[in-house]
C-alpha positions, 0 to 999 in steps of 0.5 A: 497393556494399560499403555497399549489400551490407552493408545489404542483408544486415543487413536479410535477417538481421534479417527471416529470423534476429532477428525471424521471424514464424511467421504471416507467409508467406516470399513476404511476408519475401522482398517485404519484404527486396526493398523495403528493398534497393531503398530502400537502392539508390536512397539510395546512387544518389543518394549516388554520383550527388552524389559523382561529380558533385562529383568531376567538377565540376573537369573541367566547369570546365576543359572550359568554361574551354577552350571559351572560348579562342580565338586572341585570348585565348590569354594568359588563364590558367585558374584552378587549381580546387583540387581535388586534384593531378591536376586542378591538375597538368592545369590547369598543363599546359594553361595552359602549352599555350596560353601556348606557342601565344600565343607562336607566335601573337605571333611570327607576328604580328611577322614579318607586321608586320615583313615588310610593313613592310619590304616597303614601301620596296622596292616603292616603289622598284620602282614608281618605277623602272618609271614611270621607264622607262615615262615613256621616250620612247625606249621602244617602245610595247611596252615601255610596255605591258609597263611598265604591266602590271608596274606593275598587279602592283605595285599588287596587291602593294602592297594585299597588303602594306597588307592584311598590315599592317592585320590584323597590327595588328589582331592585335595591338591596334594599331588604335584606334578613335575613338569618335564619333557618326557619322550614316550617311545622308551617308556612304551617300550617298557610298558610292552616288555612289562605287559608281556611278561605278566601276560605270559600265564595267559599267553597273550599276544602283546604287540605294539602298534604305531610308537611315533616320536612323541614328547609329552610335558608332564610328570614321567612317574606319573605317566608310566603309572597310567600306562602300568594301569591301563596295561594291568587292566588289559591283562586282567580283562582279557581271554586266555590266548587273546591280544593287547595292543599298545600304540602312540600316534601323533595327530597334529599338535595332539597325540594319542596312547591307546591300549586295545585288548580283547576280552568280554568288553564293558556292557553299555549300561555301565559305560557311564560308570567305568571311572567310578570309584569301586566300580568293577564290571560283572565279569571281573567279580565273577571271575574273581579278578584281583582289583579294587576298582580304582585304577580306572579313576586314578588314570583319569586323574593323572591324564586330566592333571596333564591337560588331556582326556582319557576315553574309551570304547567297548563293542563286541570283545574289544576294548580300548582305552585312549589318552589324548594329549597335546605334544611337544614337536620332537 
C-alpha cells in the first residue's frame, strides 16, 4: 500500500509539476494520472496476491495433511514445512497431538484385546457348569428351561467377545489375509444352501441371481465369513415368507457381490450408523433378534482388506448389501 501510494504520488507530481502542458486540458491530465494509478494498483495487487499465497501455502499443506489423518494412521507425522518458526511450531504441536491420540487408541485396543481374551476362559467354565446342571436328571423341567435360557445368553456373550477380539486384532493389524485365487461361484453356491437351511423356519424364498465365473484375489476363509455375515443378516432381518437373492455379477474389471432381502428396511436416519460397532436398528431391538451389532463392521473390514468397498441401499421393504471388488479374469 505504501509503495502504491508513493508511485501514484510520483506520477501525479510528474504530470502536474515537472511536465505540465498548457495545451493539455486538466481533465486529460487527471485521466492520465488515474490510468497510471490503476496500472500501479493492478500490478501491486498481483504481487500482493502472489506474496499472500506464498505465505499461506504452508498453512494449506498443513490443512491437507491434517485432512488425511484418521484413526488408522495416527502414527504418521506431518513433515516440517520449513517456512518459518510459527508454522514449524504449529506442525510440531499437531504431531504431538496425533502422537498422544495414537497412544490413547493403542491403549484402548490393547485393553479390548486383553479383556476379550481374558473373558473367554470364565465364559467357557460357566457354560460347562450350566450344561452340567442342565443335564442333571434330578433337576426339574423348569430348571432345565432356565438353564437353557442362560446358555443362550452365554452364547450371545461369547459372540460379542469373539467379535471384539476380531476387531481389536484387525485394528492392530494382527490379522493377516492370505492372497490366493478364489473362485467365487462355489462359495456363493454353498452360501445359497446354508441360507436356504437357515431361512426354512421363516419359509424364505432363497434364490440365486447371476453367478458369473468371477475369481477374486484374497483370503478364502474371510470371503466365506463375509458371505456368512451378509446372509445371516438377510435371514434375521426378513419377514416370514420373504425373499433373499444372492448374485455375483462381473462388470468390466470389477465384480459385485450382492445379497438382497425383503423386510422392514433400515430407517434413513440410521444409514450413517449401519457400519458402526454395536449398532442395531430399532426393529432388531423390538423383535429381540439375536446378534450383537458387530457383524457388518467385520464384513466392512474384510471387504476393505481385500481392496473393495461394501455399500448398501435400503428403501421401502428391500435392503441390498453390495461388495464391489476387482476380479481376476477366468
